[in-house]
C-alpha positions in Angstrom: 0.1 -0.2 -0.3 2.8 2.5 0.9 4.4 1.9 -2.4 1.2 2.2 -4.1 0.7 5.8 -2.5 4.6 6.8 -3.4 4.1 5.6 -6.8 1.0 7.8 -7.6 2.1 11.0 -5.9 5.5 10.9 -7.6 3.5 10.3 -10.9 1.3 13.7 -9.8 3.9 15.6 -9.3 5.7 14.5 -12.5 2.7 15.7 -14.5 2.0 18.6 -12.8 5.8 20.0 -14.7 4.5 19.1 -17.7 3.0 21.9 -19.9 0.0 21.4 -21.2 -1.5 22.6 -24.5 -4.6 24.6 -24.4 -7.3 23.0 -25.4 -5.9 19.8 -25.4 -8.3 16.5 -24.9 -8.3 14.5 -21.8 -6.3 11.8 -21.9 -9.5 9.3 -21.1 -11.3 11.2 -23.7 -10.9 10.0 -27.2 -10.1 12.4 -29.8 -11.4 11.2 -32.9 -12.7 7.8 -33.9 -9.7 6.1 -34.1 -9.0 6.8 -30.7 -12.1 5.7 -30.1 -11.4 2.3 -31.2 -8.1 1.8 -29.9 -9.7 2.8 -26.5 -12.9 0.3 -27.1 -9.5 -2.6 -28.1 -8.0 -1.6 -25.0 -10.8 -1.8 -22.8 -10.9 -5.3 -23.9 -7.5 -6.0 -22.6 -8.2 -4.5 -19.0 -7.3 -6.8 -15.9 -10.1 -7.3 -13.7 -8.6 -6.6 -10.5 -10.5 -7.9 -6.9 -13.5 -5.9 -5.1 -11.0 -5.7 -2.3 -8.1 -4.4 -4.9 -10.3 -1.7 -6.0 -11.4 -0.6 -2.8 -7.8 -0.1 -1.4 -7.2 1.5 -4.5 -10.2 4.1 -4.1 -9.2 4.5 -0.1 -5.4 5.3 -1.1 -6.4 7.7 -3.7 -8.6 8.8 -0.8 -6.4 9.5 1.6 -3.7 11.5 -0.4 -4.0 15.7 -0.6 -6.1 17.2 -3.3 -3.3 19.9 -4.0 -1.3 18.3 -6.6 -4.5 17.0 -8.4 -5.6 20.3 -8.2 -2.6 22.1 -9.3 -2.6 19.7 -12.3 -5.9 20.2 -13.4 -6.0 23.7 -13.3 -2.9 24.6 -14.8 -3.9 25.1 -18.5 -7.1 27.3 -17.9 -5.3 28.9 -15.5 -2.5 29.6 -17.6 -4.6 31.5 -20.1 -6.4 33.5 -17.2 -3.7 34.6 -16.1 -1.7 35.9 -18.8 -3.7 37.6 -20.7 -1.3 40.7 -21.9 -1.1 43.8 -19.5 -0.1 47.0 -21.6 0.3 50.9 -20.8 -0.2 52.5 -24.0 -1.0 56.2 -24.3 -2.9 57.7 -27.0 -2.6 61.1 -27.9 -5.7 63.3 -27.8 -5.8 63.7 -31.9 -5.9 60.1 -32.7 -7.8 59.6 -28.9 -10.9 61.8 -30.5 -11.1 60.1 -33.5 -11.2 56.9 -31.6 -14.1 58.1 -29.7 -16.1 59.0 -32.9 -15.2 56.0 -34.4 -16.4 53.8 -31.6 -19.7 55.6 -32.4 -20.2 55.1 -35.8 -18.7 51.9 -35.5 -15.6 52.0 -37.9 -12.0 53.9 -37.9 -10.0 55.1 -40.5 -7.1 51.9 -41.0 -3.8 54.5 -40.7 -5.7 55.6 -37.1 -6.3 52.1 -36.3 -2.8 50.9 -36.8 -1.8 54.1 -34.6 -3.2 52.9 -31.9 -3.7 49.2 -32.2 -0.3 48.3 -33.7 0.4 45.9 -36.2 -3.0 44.8 -36.2 -4.5 41.9 -39.3 -6.0 43.8 -41.6 -8.6 42.2 -43.7 -8.0 42.9 -47.6 -11.7 44.2 -48.0 -11.3 46.9 -45.8 -7.6 48.0 -47.3 -9.7 48.3 -50.4 -12.5 50.7 -48.4 -9.8 52.2 -46.3 -11.8 51.6 -42.7 -12.2 48.9 -40.2 -15.2 48.3 -38.5 -15.1 48.4 -34.6 -16.6 46.6 -32.0 -16.9 49.2 -28.9 -18.2 47.8 -25.3 -18.6 50.6 -22.6 -18.3 50.0 -19.3 -19.4 53.4 -18.7 -23.0 54.7 -17.3 -23.1 56.8 -20.4 -21.4 55.6 -22.9 -20.4 59.1 -24.1 -18.2 59.4 -21.2 -14.8 56.6 -22.2 -13.4 56.2 -19.2 -13.6 52.6 -19.1 -14.5 50.7 -22.3 -13.1 48.0 -24.7 -12.4 47.9 -28.3 -12.2 45.2 -30.9 -11.1 46.1 -34.1 -13.1 44.1 -36.7 -16.0 42.1 -35.7 -15.6 40.2 -32.7 -18.3 37.8 -33.5 -17.0 37.2 -37.1 -14.6 34.3 -36.1 -14.6 32.2 -33.2 -11.7 34.2 -31.3 -11.2 38.4 -31.0 -8.8 40.2 -29.8 -10.2 42.9 -27.4 -8.1 46.2 -25.8 -9.5 47.7 -22.9 -9.1 51.0 -21.7 -8.8 53.5 -18.9 -9.2 56.8 -20.7 -7.1 57.3 -23.3 -4.6 54.8 -22.0 -4.9 50.8 -23.5 -4.1 49.0 -20.3 -4.8 45.1 -21.6 -5.2 43.4 -24.5 -7.3 39.9 -24.1 -7.1 37.2 -26.8 -10.9 35.9 -26.3 -11.7 32.2 -28.0 -15.5 32.1 -27.6 -16.1 30.0 -30.2 -19.8 31.4 -30.6 -19.8 34.9 -30.2 -18.5 37.5 -27.4 -20.3 37.8 -24.2 -18.6 40.6 -22.1 -20.6 41.9 -19.3 -19.4 43.8 -16.4 -20.4 45.2 -13.4 -19.7 47.7 -9.9 -18.0 45.6 -7.3 -18.5 47.0 -3.8 -15.2 49.1 -3.9 -17.1 50.5 -6.8 -14.3 49.6 -9.2 -15.7 47.9 -12.6 -15.2 44.1 -13.1 -15.7 42.6 -16.4 -16.3 39.1 -17.7 -16.6 36.9 -20.4 -16.5 33.2 -21.7 -13.6 30.8 -22.7 -14.1 28.3 -24.7 -12.0 25.3 -24.5 -13.7 22.5 -26.0 -16.7 22.0 -27.9 -19.2 19.3 -29.4 -21.5 17.2 -29.8 -22.2 15.8 -26.3 -18.9 17.7 -25.2 -18.1 20.9 -24.6 -16.3 23.4 -21.9 -16.4 27.0 -20.8 -15.3 29.2 -18.1 -15.7 32.1 -16.9 -13.2 34.7 -16.7 -13.6 38.0 -14.4 -11.0 40.7 -14.1 -10.9 44.1 -12.5 -10.5 47.6 -13.2 -7.7 47.9 -10.6 -5.2 50.9 -10.4 -4.7 51.4 -14.1 -4.6 47.6 -14.8 -6.9 45.1 -15.5 -6.1 42.4 -12.9 -7.4 38.2 -12.7 -9.7 37.9 -10.0 -11.7 35.0 -10.5 -11.8 31.9 -13.4 -14.7 29.7 -12.6 -16.4 26.9 -14.8 -19.3 28.3 -16.7 -20.2 25.1 -18.6 -18.7 21.7 -18.3 -20.6 18.4 -20.3 -19.1 15.4 -21.1 -21.4 12.5 -22.1 -21.7 8.7 -23.1 -19.3 7.3 -24.7 -16.8 10.4 -25.1 -15.7 9.8 -21.2 -16.1 6.7 -18.2 -18.1 9.6 -16.3 -21.0 11.3 -17.9 -21.2 14.7 -16.0 -22.6 18.5 -16.6 -22.0 21.5 -14.4 -23.6 24.9 -16.0 -23.2 27.9 -13.5 -25.2 31.3 -13.7 -24.3 34.6 -12.6 -28.0 35.4 -10.4 -26.2 38.6 -8.3 -23.2 40.9 -8.5 -23.1 42.2 -5.0 -21.8 40.4 -4.0 -21.1 37.9 -6.9 -23.0 34.7 -6.8 -23.2 31.8 -9.1 -26.1 29.4 -9.3 -24.3 26.0 -9.9 -26.4 23.0 -11.4 -24.9 19.5 -11.5 -24.8 16.1 -12.0 -22.7 12.7 -12.7 -22.8 9.2 -13.5 -21.0 6.3 -14.4 -21.5 6.0 -18.4 -20.6 2.0 -18.8 -24.7 1.1 -17.8 -27.9 2.6 -18.6 -29.2 1.2 -15.1 -26.7 3.6 -13.3 -28.2 6.6 -12.1 -27.0 9.8 -11.6 -25.1 9.5 -8.1 -24.6 13.1 -8.0 -27.5 15.3 -8.5 -27.7 18.7 -7.2 -27.9 22.2 -7.5 -26.2 25.1 -5.0 -25.0 28.6 -4.7 -21.5 29.8 -4.4 -20.9 33.6 -3.0 -17.8 35.4 -4.2 -15.9 38.0 -1.8 -13.0 40.3 -2.7 -9.8 39.7 -1.0 -8.0 42.8 -1.0 -4.5 40.8 0.5 -4.8 38.2 -2.6 -6.2 40.9 -5.1 -8.7 38.0 -6.5 -12.5 37.1 -5.3 -12.6 34.4 -2.8 -15.4 31.3 -2.7 -17.2 30.7 0.1 -17.4 26.9 -0.7 -17.9 26.3 3.1 -21.5 27.0 3.1 -22.3 25.4 -0.2 -22.9 21.8 -1.7 -19.5 21.8 -3.6 -16.0 22.9 -2.9 -13.4 23.8 -5.2 -11.4 20.3 -5.7 -15.1 19.1 -7.0 -15.9 21.6 -9.3 -12.8 21.5 -11.3 -14.3 17.7 -11.7 -16.4 18.9 -14.2 -13.3 20.3 -16.1 -12.6 18.0 -19.6 -9.4 17.3 -18.2 -7.4 13.8 -17.1 -8.8 14.5 -13.7 -10.1 11.1 -12.9 -8.0 10.8 -9.8 -8.9 14.4 -8.5 -12.5 13.2 -8.8 -11.8 10.1 -7.0 -10.0 12.4 -4.1 -12.8 15.2 -4.2 -15.8 12.7 -4.0 -14.4 9.8 -1.8 -16.9 10.0 0.6 -19.6 9.8 -2.0 -17.6 6.5 -4.0 -17.2 5.1 -0.7 -21.0 5.3 -0.1 -21.9 4.1 -3.7 -19.8 1.2 -2.9 -22.8 0.3 -0.3 -25.5 0.9 -2.9 -26.6 -2.3 -4.2 -27.6 -0.3 -7.4 -24.2 1.7 -7.8 -22.1 -0.7 -6.4 -21.0 -2.7 -9.2 -20.6 0.3 -11.1 -18.5 1.7 -8.8 -16.2 -1.3 -9.1 -16.5 -1.0 -13.3 -15.1 2.6 -12.7 -12.4 2.0 -10.5 -11.3 -0.7 -12.3 -10.6 1.4 -15.6 -9.4 4.2 -13.7 -6.7 1.8 -12.0 -6.0 0.1 -15.4 -5.6 3.5 -17.1 -2.8 4.9 -14.7 -1.2 1.4 -14.1 -0.3 1.2 -17.9 0.5 5.1 -18.5 
């Protein structure tokens, strides 16, 4: 048992040091049909461990610290969230006047656009016209104030991603490359301290029966736009793409203080007779922490915690799931309907990590 704990812990820390490419699929999720065929062939060659071995495996993972699992699963999305570009570019008064007028009419001459935004890509059709469309989002009570706002040179919804430039008056303070996939949804509100918070959805996966979006929250703070909260917006993974069917959707129901409603479920996808062993909803409230300059979730007063939320990410997170939902899985083993699906699940996970 001690050897198993040591090997698993070593494996987790080793994986944490390997940088993961954005929008990569979880290793237990087939990436295409050929991978699915391979997965089926491997499944036929699974070692069938005894019930006792599987229960020992569950106990060994359940006793480990969740921290290395959390760090590994959250690495990719946190990397994107925290590395959006900070800028400090002052626009001269003449160009700023042109920009404000351009925001009102939703287009700007290309020469001015390049002076303001730098060497941006310009579609050939715009070159002919001599102007580029602007997508303008104001965070002010009066759109004509131009104190806090964002601009995308071009149509933000024209593709799957867009580049948004965030302004504090005539200064560009940040540039975000947002992979929205289905259209930009850029929203904002005033925090308790009167400072502006903006948020949008970032997409990592999308398909039939499989998608993943996170909410990214940033705050105007000391002439910067700082990252303050990265939380799951919608994770969905259904059979046959995974050994767990799962769903979690978050909705902003209040901004003072920020409160998300989360609706979620999980089921083992190997049996149509296996019910949702997790099926619930909860509210999570977030408060501003000046020391860390982040929004902190009050998970202690919710039915779900941060580690459990991360089990709805489309990542290689089965060890985190076993660790975060250890008590739930232990209860499943005591249930006559859930016992066998739970053992089947543990057997697949143990095989996977023994072979990789």
